[in-house]
C-alpha positions in Angstrom: -0.2 0.0 0.0 2.8 2.2 0.9 4.5 1.4 -2.5 1.5 2.5 -4.5 1.1 5.8 -2.8 4.8 6.5 -3.6 4.3 5.5 -7.2 1.2 7.7 -7.5 3.2 10.5 -6.1 6.0 10.0 -8.6 3.3 9.9 -11.5 1.8 13.2 -10.3 5.2 14.8 -10.4 6.1 13.6 -13.9 3.0 15.2 -15.1 3.6 18.6 -13.6 7.2 18.5 -15.1 5.8 17.5 -18.6 3.2 20.1 -18.5 5.6 22.9 -17.7 7.0 23.5 -21.3 3.5 23.6 -22.7 2.7 26.4 -20.5 5.8 28.5 -21.5 4.9 28.0 -25.1 1.4 29.2 -24.6 2.7 32.3 -22.7 4.9 33.1 -25.8 2.1 32.6 -28.3 -0.2 35.0 -26.2 2.4 37.6 -26.1 3.0 37.4 -29.8 -0.9 37.9 -30.5 -0.9 40.9 -28.0 2.0 42.5 -29.7 0.4 42.1 -33.1 -2.9 43.4 -31.9 -1.3 46.4 -30.5 0.4 47.3 -33.8 -3.0 48.7 -35.5 -4.1 50.9 -32.5 -0.6 52.4 -32.6 -0.9 52.9 -36.2 -4.2 54.6 -35.9 -2.8 56.9 -33.2 -0.1 57.9 -35.6 -2.4 58.7 -38.3 -4.5 60.7 -36.1 -1.5 62.8 -35.0 -0.8 63.4 -38.7 -4.4 64.4 -39.7 -4.5 67.0 -36.7 -1.1 68.3 -37.1 -0.7 72.1 -37.9 1.7 74.1 -40.1 5.2 74.6 -38.3 7.8 77.1 -39.6 10.0 74.5 -41.2 7.2 71.9 -42.4 3.6 72.4 -43.8 0.7 70.5 -42.3 0.5 68.2 -45.6 4.3 67.2 -45.1 3.8 66.4 -41.5 0.8 64.3 -42.2 2.7 62.3 -45.0 5.6 61.7 -42.4 3.2 60.2 -39.8 1.6 58.0 -42.6 5.0 56.6 -43.6 5.5 55.8 -39.9 2.1 54.2 -39.5 2.6 52.1 -42.5 6.0 51.0 -41.1 4.4 50.0 -37.8 1.9 47.8 -39.8 4.1 46.1 -42.2 7.8 46.7 -41.2 10.7 47.2 -43.4 11.9 50.5 -44.6 9.9 53.1 -46.5 11.1 55.3 -49.4 10.4 58.9 -48.5 9.7 60.1 -52.1 6.7 57.6 -52.8 5.6 56.4 -49.5 6.0 52.7 -50.8 7.4 49.9 -48.7 10.6 48.4 -49.9 11.0 44.6 -49.8 13.2 43.5 -47.1 13.2 42.6 -43.5 10.0 43.1 -41.5 11.7 44.4 -38.5 10.4 47.7 -37.0 12.6 50.6 -36.2 11.0 51.3 -32.7 14.0 53.5 -31.9 13.5 55.8 -34.8 9.8 55.9 -34.3 10.4 57.4 -30.8 13.0 59.7 -32.0 10.7 61.1 -34.6 7.5 61.4 -32.3 9.7 63.2 -29.6 11.4 65.7 -32.2 8.1 66.5 -33.6 6.4 67.2 -30.2 9.6 69.4 -29.3 9.2 71.4 -32.5 5.3 71.8 -31.8 6.2 73.0 -28.3 8.7 75.4 -29.4 6.3 76.7 -32.1 3.5 77.1 -29.8 5.7 78.5 -26.9 7.1 81.1 -29.3 3.7 82.3 -30.8 2.2 82.4 -27.4 4.9 84.7 -26.2 4.1 87.0 -29.1 0.5 87.1 -27.9 1.6 87.8 -24.2 3.9 90.6 -25.6 1.1 92.2 -27.5 -1.3 91.9 -24.4 1.4 93.4 -22.2 2.1 96.3 -24.4 -1.6 96.9 -24.9 -2.0 96.9 -21.1 1.1 99.1 -20.6 -0.1 101.6 -23.4 -3.5 101.9 -21.9 -2.1 102.3 -18.4 0.5 105.2 -19.6 -2.4 106.8 -21.8 -4.5 107.1 -18.6 -1.9 108.7 -16.5 -0.7 111.0 -19.3 -4.2 112.1 -20.1 -4.8 112.8 -16.2 -1.9 115.0 -16.5 -3.0 116.9 -19.5 -6.3 117.5 -17.9 -4.6 119.0 -14.8 -2.7 121.3 -17.0 -6.0 122.3 -18.8 -7.6 122.9 -15.5 -4.5 125.1 -14.4 -5.0 127.3 -17.6 -8.7 127.7 -16.9 -8.1 128.6 -13.5 -5.6 131.3 -14.6 -8.2 132.7 -17.1 -10.6 132.8 -14.3 -8.3 134.9 -12.1 -7.7 137.2 -14.7 -11.2 138.0 -15.7 -12.3 138.3 -12.1 -10.0 141.3 -11.4 -7.8 142.0 -14.4 -7.8 144.8 -17.1 -9.0 144.3 -20.6 -5.5 143.7 -21.7 -4.4 141.5 -19.1 -7.7 139.3 -19.9 -6.8 139.3 -23.4 -3.0 138.2 -22.6 -4.4 135.4 -20.3 -6.8 134.3 -23.0 -4.1 134.1 -25.5 -1.8 132.1 -23.1 -4.6 129.6 -22.3 -5.4 129.2 -26.1 -1.9 128.3 -26.9 -1.3 126.4 -23.9 -4.4 124.2 -24.5 -3.3 123.8 -28.2 -0.1 122.6 -27.0 -1.7 120.1 -24.8 -4.1 118.6 -27.5 -1.2 118.4 -29.9 1.0 116.5 -27.7 -1.9 114.3 -26.4 -2.8 113.5 -30.2 0.9 112.8 -30.9 1.2 110.4 -28.0 -2.1 108.6 -29.1 -0.7 108.2 -32.6 2.6 107.0 -31.3 0.7 104.3 -29.2 -1.3 103.1 -32.1 1.9 102.8 -34.0 3.6 100.7 -31.6 0.7 98.7 -30.9 0.3 98.0 -34.8 3.8 96.8 -35.0 3.4 94.3 -32.2 0.1 93.2 -33.9 1.7 92.8 -37.3 4.1 90.0 -35.8 1.1 87.8 -34.9 -1.3 89.0 -37.8 0.0 86.2 -40.1 -0.9 83.7 -37.3 -4.6 85.1 -37.2 -4.8 84.6 -41.0 -3.6 81.0 -41.0 -5.9 79.3 -38.6 -6.8 75.7 -39.9 -9.6 73.8 -38.2 -11.6 71.2 -39.6 -14.9 72.3 -37.7 -14.4 75.6 -39.5 -14.7 74.3 -43.1 -17.5 74.1 -45.4 -18.3 70.4 -46.3 -18.9 71.0 -50.0 -16.0 73.5 -51.0 -13.6 72.8 -48.3 -13.5 76.6 -47.7 -14.1 78.2 -44.6 -17.6 78.4 -43.4 -19.8 81.4 -42.2 -18.9 81.1 -38.4 -15.2 81.2 -39.3 -15.7 84.2 -41.4 -17.6 86.1 -38.7 -14.8 85.6 -36.4 -12.1 86.6 -39.1 -14.1 89.8 -39.9 -14.0 90.9 -36.2 -10.2 90.1 -35.9 -9.3 91.9 -39.0 -11.4 95.1 -37.9 -9.5 95.0 -34.6 -6.0 94.5 -36.1 -6.4 97.1 -38.7 -7.4 99.7 -36.4 -4.1 99.4 -34.4 -1.9 98.6 -37.5 -3.6 101.2 -39.8 -3.4 98.8 -42.8 -5.9 98.8 -45.4 -8.4 95.7 -45.9 -11.0 95.0 -48.4 -13.9 92.5 -48.5 -15.4 90.9 -51.4 -19.0 89.5 -51.8 -19.1 87.1 -54.9 -22.4 85.5 -56.2 -23.0 83.1 -59.1 -25.3 84.9 -61.5 -28.8 83.0 -62.3 -27.7 80.2 -60.2 -31.4 78.8 -59.7 -31.7 78.4 -63.5 -28.5 76.1 -63.4 -30.2 74.1 -60.5 -33.5 74.0 -62.4 -32.1 73.0 -65.8 -29.0 70.9 -65.1 -30.0 69.2 -61.5 -28.3 70.3 -58.0 -25.4 67.9 -58.6 -24.5 70.1 -61.6 -25.2 73.2 -59.2 -22.9 71.7 -56.6 -20.2 71.0 -59.3 -20.3 74.7 -60.3 -20.0 75.8 -56.6 -16.9 73.6 -56.1 -15.2 74.8 -59.3 -15.7 78.5 -58.4 -14.2 77.8 -54.9 -11.2 76.5 -56.9 -10.8 79.6 -59.0 -11.2 81.8 -56.0 -8.4 79.9 -54.3 -6.1 80.5 -57.5 -7.2 84.2 -57.8 -6.3 84.9 -54.2 -3.2 82.8 -53.3 -1.8 84.8 -50.5 -1.6 83.0 -46.9 -3.3 85.7 -45.5 -6.3 85.9 -47.8 -9.4 84.5 -46.4 -11.9 82.7 -48.6 -15.3 81.5 -47.2 -18.5 80.1 -48.3 -21.1 82.8 -47.0 -24.0 80.6 -48.0 -25.7 79.0 -51.1 -24.0 80.2 -54.2 -22.3 83.3 -52.4 -18.7 83.6 -51.3 -16.9 86.1 -49.4 -13.2 87.0 -49.8 -11.2 88.9 -47.1 -8.1 90.7 -48.2 -6.0 92.2 -45.3 -3.4 94.8 -46.7 -5.3 95.4 -49.9 -6.7 98.8 -51.1 -9.6 99.5 -53.6 -7.1 99.7 -56.4 -5.4 96.3 -55.8 -8.8 94.7 -55.0 -10.3 95.8 -58.3 -7.5 94.4 -60.4 -7.9 91.1 -58.5 -11.6 91.2 -58.9 -11.5 92.0 -62.7 -9.0 88.7 -62.9 -11.5 86.8 -61.2 -14.3 87.8 -63.6 -12.0 87.1 -66.5 -11.3 83.6 -65.1 -15.0 82.8 -65.1 -15.6 84.2 -68.4 -12.9 82.6 -70.1 -13.6 79.1 -69.1 -17.1 77.6 -68.5 -17.9 75.2 -65.5 -18.5 71.6 -66.4 -20.6 68.5 -65.1 -20.3 65.2 -66.7 -19.0 66.4 -69.9 -21.7 69.0 -69.9 -20.3 72.6 -70.2 -22.1 75.0 -68.0 -21.6 78.8 -68.9 -22.0 81.1 -66.0 -20.8 84.6 -64.8 -20.4 86.1 -61.4 -21.1 89.5 -59.9 -18.8 91.2 -57.3 -19.2 93.6 -54.7 -16.3 95.3 -52.9 -15.8 97.5 -49.9 -12.6 98.8 -48.2 -12.5 99.0 -44.3 -13.2 102.5 -43.0 -12.4 104.1 -39.6 -15.4 103.5 -37.6 -16.3 100.4 -39.4 -17.8 97.4 -37.4 -17.6 93.9 -39.0 -21.4 94.3 -39.8 -21.2 97.7 -41.4 -18.2 96.7 -43.4 -19.7 93.6 -44.9 -23.0 95.5 -45.3 -21.4 97.9 -47.5 -19.9 95.0 -49.8 -23.3 93.3 -50.0 -25.0 96.6 -51.1 -22.2 97.0 -53.8 -23.0 93.3 -54.8 -26.7 94.4 -55.2 -25.9 97.2 -57.4 -23.7 94.9 -59.5 -26.7 92.6 -59.9 -29.0 95.5 -60.9 -26.6 97.0 -63.3 -26.7 93.8 -65.5 -24.6 91.3 -63.5 -21.0 89.7 -64.7 -19.5 92.8 -63.3 -17.7 94.3 -60.2 -18.9 97.2 -58.2 -16.8 99.0 -55.9 -18.8 100.9 -52.8 -18.6 104.7 -52.3 -20.2 104.8 -49.1 -18.7 106.2 -46.1 -19.2 105.2 -42.7 -21.7 107.3 -40.6 -20.1 108.0 -37.1 -22.5 110.4 -35.9 
């Protein structure tokens, strides 16, 4: 009986020894499966980082997105990737984890430096603005005290002085007050000039904001909400920087007739093709092009006066006249009408855009297929 118990214990020990290698192999297989399953989520993370990248000084958003896409493909398939065409070369399937880590770290460092630098520019502008306002309040209070002193001198002279003394006191007060007013005006102009110089350093950034939520789905231009915000920013920046700015209202003539005769898909094609021509006509990085609604577009041109705007508007008219729009091999001739308004002192975003809209209405009334410049002035009363 004792021998049977000993034999059974030995058999049980043998079973445990034999089962140990099978358990080790199972763990290794599980580790491989977990490793493979982690590759696809990692690739999705890299692609997401690429899609939501923004322009840096040395690299564009598109270039950054392509670089992240190359690394995502490398993670999924392995091997090396030719940068010029993003195709995977034949070879080993080993993955360069060290290279990927270095790439992501460097990219995040570049982003941080870029953001920190531009945030500092904004902080400098805010600090300069705060300091300027503070100095203006103090200096204006000092000017008001000088004016009060002049008025006091005049009061004393009129109460007990002769006509000659009153006359001399009055001339002195007028001369002194003119000096105070001129000095105050010069200080205000100098403050506005200094703020303008600071704002111009960040004005480019205001015109290059790229957010997916601000884009129109059909044209991939900015939408109405983004336009309203940019109009407000441009009015504020132009006030301090004293730079000109113009706004265009562009409308497709007889667009309803295109939808009625060719169908709404053809109308959408015309809208998309006009959007492409707008981008070609206004290529500066600071030019802001938006779909205002329906077949109507708005173009914001910081730094452009009426003379330059008219030349660009004529170029757009000629582009539309020269080449018809098309849809499924069907030629669709169409024209556009344009209204242009230059930003004036005292303008708000609403009054500025309203004058451009009225200029567009006059272009429509005048026979369409033309550009009208607004001659209205801002009523500041």
